[in-house]
Phi, psi and omega in degrees: 000313181295326180290330179295321181292323181290328183285343180277349181288138177291149180289141180286144178286140178279137177280128180271135178291142176086009181293323179295317179296318180295321180299310182291330175296317178292322178298315179296322177298319180291322180296328179291335182279345182291149173253115183273144179290152175286171181297320180295317178295318181298317178297317180298315179296319181295314179296325177296316180295316180296318178297318179295319178296319178297317179299314180295323178297318179295318180296314180296321179296317180295319178293319178299316179297316180295316180292321179294320176295319179296316179292325177296320178293321177294325180293330180287339179290000000 
């Protein structure tokens, strides 16, 4: 009975030597294929993100102010 349970276990995969080295070699190869943005593009993207965050902050502030005033008026009823 005990031997039957052991025979149902899947065989462990053998670790191949040099797999870590191969992984990092492939990662470096893929990084070389990337196209990195220029400094001008990077500044443009950064300013766009900061502008969008500022706009969303103003919208959220306005909505928060409107809802708090509305709830305050409802509470007075």
